[in-house]
C-alpha positions in Angstrom: 131.9 110.9 128.4 132.3 110.0 132.1 132.2 106.5 133.3 129.2 106.0 135.6 130.0 103.7 138.6 127.6 102.0 141.4 130.3 100.2 144.1 129.1 98.3 146.8 131.5 98.3 150.0 130.3 95.2 151.8 132.9 95.7 154.6 133.3 93.0 157.2 129.9 91.2 156.0 129.0 87.9 154.5 130.8 84.8 154.8 131.7 82.4 151.7 128.3 80.9 151.2 126.7 84.5 151.8 128.9 86.0 149.3 128.4 83.7 146.5 124.7 83.7 147.1 124.5 87.8 147.2 126.7 87.8 143.7 124.4 85.2 142.0 121.2 87.0 143.2 122.7 90.5 142.0 123.8 88.9 138.7 120.0 87.4 137.9 118.5 90.9 139.3 120.8 92.9 136.8 121.9 90.9 133.8 118.9 92.3 131.6 119.6 96.0 132.5 121.2 97.8 129.9 124.4 99.2 131.4 125.9 101.2 128.9 128.8 103.4 130.3 128.0 101.8 133.8 130.4 99.9 135.7 128.7 97.7 138.8 131.4 96.8 141.6 131.3 94.8 144.5 133.8 94.8 147.3 133.8 91.5 149.5 136.2 91.0 152.4 139.3 89.2 151.7 138.8 85.9 152.6 136.1 85.6 150.1 137.8 87.5 147.1 139.2 84.3 145.2 135.6 82.6 145.2 133.7 85.8 144.4 135.9 86.7 141.4 135.2 83.2 140.3 131.4 83.5 140.6 131.2 86.8 138.9 133.4 85.9 136.0 130.4 85.9 133.5 128.7 88.6 135.2 128.2 92.1 134.7 129.7 92.7 138.2 133.3 93.6 138.7 134.8 92.1 141.9 137.4 94.7 143.9 139.5 94.7 147.0 138.6 96.7 150.2 142.0 97.5 150.7 145.9 96.9 150.0 149.5 97.3 151.7 151.9 99.4 149.9 154.8 96.9 150.4 155.4 94.4 147.7 156.0 91.5 150.6 157.7 91.3 154.1 156.7 90.9 157.8 153.3 92.5 157.3 151.3 90.5 159.4 147.2 90.3 158.4 148.1 92.4 155.1 147.5 91.8 151.7 149.9 92.6 148.8 149.4 93.8 145.0 150.7 90.9 143.6 148.4 88.3 145.9 145.1 90.4 144.6 146.4 90.4 141.2 147.0 86.7 141.3 143.3 86.1 141.8 142.2 88.5 139.3 141.8 91.4 141.4 142.3 94.8 139.2 140.9 97.4 141.4 141.3 98.3 145.2 139.4 100.8 147.5 141.8 102.8 149.3 141.4 105.7 152.0 137.8 104.6 153.4 136.9 106.7 156.2 137.0 103.6 158.6 140.3 102.9 157.4 141.3 106.6 158.4 139.3 106.3 161.6 139.9 102.8 162.9 143.4 101.9 161.6 144.9 105.5 161.6 145.9 105.6 157.9 147.3 109.0 157.0 147.6 110.5 153.9 151.3 109.8 153.4 150.7 106.1 153.8 147.7 106.6 151.3 150.2 108.2 149.1 152.5 105.1 149.0 149.5 102.9 148.7 148.5 104.9 145.5 151.7 104.6 144.3 152.0 100.9 144.6 148.7 100.6 142.8 149.8 102.2 139.8 153.2 100.6 139.9 151.4 97.1 139.7 149.0 98.6 136.9 145.8 98.5 139.1 143.2 100.7 139.6 142.0 102.5 142.6 138.9 104.0 144.3 140.2 106.6 146.1 138.1 107.7 149.1 138.0 111.1 151.3 135.8 113.3 153.1 135.4 115.6 156.2 134.1 114.9 159.6 131.4 116.7 161.5 133.6 119.1 163.0 135.2 120.2 159.9 131.9 120.6 158.4 130.5 122.7 161.1 133.4 124.8 161.5 133.4 125.4 157.9 136.8 123.9 157.2 135.4 121.3 154.8 136.7 122.6 151.5 140.3 122.8 153.2 140.2 119.6 154.7 139.0 117.8 151.2 141.8 119.9 149.4 144.4 118.7 151.8 143.6 115.1 151.5 143.8 115.1 147.7 146.5 117.1 147.3 148.7 115.2 150.1 147.8 111.6 148.5 147.4 112.3 145.0 148.8 115.5 143.7 152.1 114.2 143.4 150.9 111.9 140.3 151.6 112.9 136.9 148.1 113.6 134.8 148.4 110.3 133.1 148.1 108.5 136.5 144.6 109.8 136.9 143.2 107.3 134.3 143.9 105.0 137.1 142.2 107.0 139.6 138.2 106.9 140.7 137.2 109.4 143.5 134.8 108.6 146.3 134.1 111.4 148.1 132.6 110.6 151.8 131.0 113.3 153.7 131.9 111.6 157.1 129.6 113.9 159.0 126.7 112.7 157.1 127.0 108.9 157.9 125.5 107.7 161.0 125.5 111.2 162.7 121.6 112.1 162.4 123.1 114.9 160.0 121.8 115.1 156.4 123.8 115.8 153.3 121.7 117.4 150.5 122.1 116.6 146.8 123.1 120.2 146.5 125.8 119.8 149.1 127.3 116.6 147.0 127.0 118.7 144.3 128.9 121.4 145.7 131.7 119.5 147.1 132.1 117.4 143.7 132.5 120.6 141.6 134.9 121.9 144.1 136.9 118.8 143.8 137.0 119.1 140.0 137.9 122.5 140.1 141.2 121.7 142.4 142.1 119.0 140.0 141.6 121.2 137.1 143.9 124.1 138.8 146.5 121.3 139.6 146.4 119.6 136.2 144.1 120.9 133.4 140.7 120.8 132.3 140.9 117.2 130.6 141.9 115.5 133.5 139.3 117.0 135.7 136.6 116.1 133.4 137.7 112.9 132.9 137.6 111.6 136.5 134.8 109.8 137.7 133.8 110.9 141.4 131.6 108.9 143.3 129.3 110.1 146.0 129.5 107.7 149.6 127.2 109.7 151.9 124.5 106.9 152.5 123.0 106.5 149.3 119.8 104.7 149.2 116.5 103.9 146.6 114.8 106.8 147.9 117.8 109.5 147.3 119.9 107.9 144.7 118.0 109.3 141.8 118.1 113.2 142.6 122.1 112.8 143.9 123.0 111.2 140.7 121.1 113.8 138.6 123.8 116.2 139.6 126.3 117.2 137.0 129.4 116.3 138.9 128.2 113.0 140.7 129.2 110.0 138.5 127.9 107.3 140.7 128.1 106.3 144.5 130.1 104.0 146.8 127.3 102.3 148.6 127.4 100.8 152.1 124.6 99.1 153.8 122.2 99.2 150.8 124.6 97.3 149.0 124.2 94.1 151.0 120.6 93.7 149.6 119.9 92.9 146.2 116.8 94.8 145.7 118.0 98.0 147.1 121.4 97.7 145.2 119.6 97.2 142.0 117.3 100.3 142.7 120.4 102.4 143.1 122.1 101.0 139.9 118.8 101.8 137.9 118.8 105.0 139.3 122.1 106.2 137.8 
């Protein structure tokens, strides 16, 4: 049975006090929930990771990082290494988010190096990918997604997939006025599982959790999460509001 996951990506939001307050409120809100086979994850900004880990220590909340550099150390101003994250108790890193790809020009090749660094350091990754609006409108979305996965992940061995969580982001449905239906989410998730099975085997494909990252909200979460190949969500704006995030968690 695949693990269900609701992960909140806080992006560049919340200072230290706001981070602590949000974790405290979320902890209080979900502490009585039965979360069997479900992980609740939040990803604060780098400067607040250490305090967030401490605040969430005795809660049901896992704290993860939004990014990581592939090098062990060196002249990479502004970057964060695996050792730095591990030293403060981080075990999971988001990689390949659409905003990192768009605004910081992260390529599939660079992401493959980052994935390798994650695995070498015995960490776990939530690996993001997904097509743009022009890809969807030109009916090229399946090819784009397959290329992103193949270029960044398909050099891995089957055993490595135990440390991989996938997060499909239909970039065309985020802030564009376009809407992705639950059926479209299921269609792509099923396709993703099929190409993993083709590359590896059914055990690997059936074992990997695939999250949906296309503007999940309390109003649509239950229907999206009901689809057989959708194992949870990577949540943006709604994760900054305790009531909304709890409603999404309950929906899973």
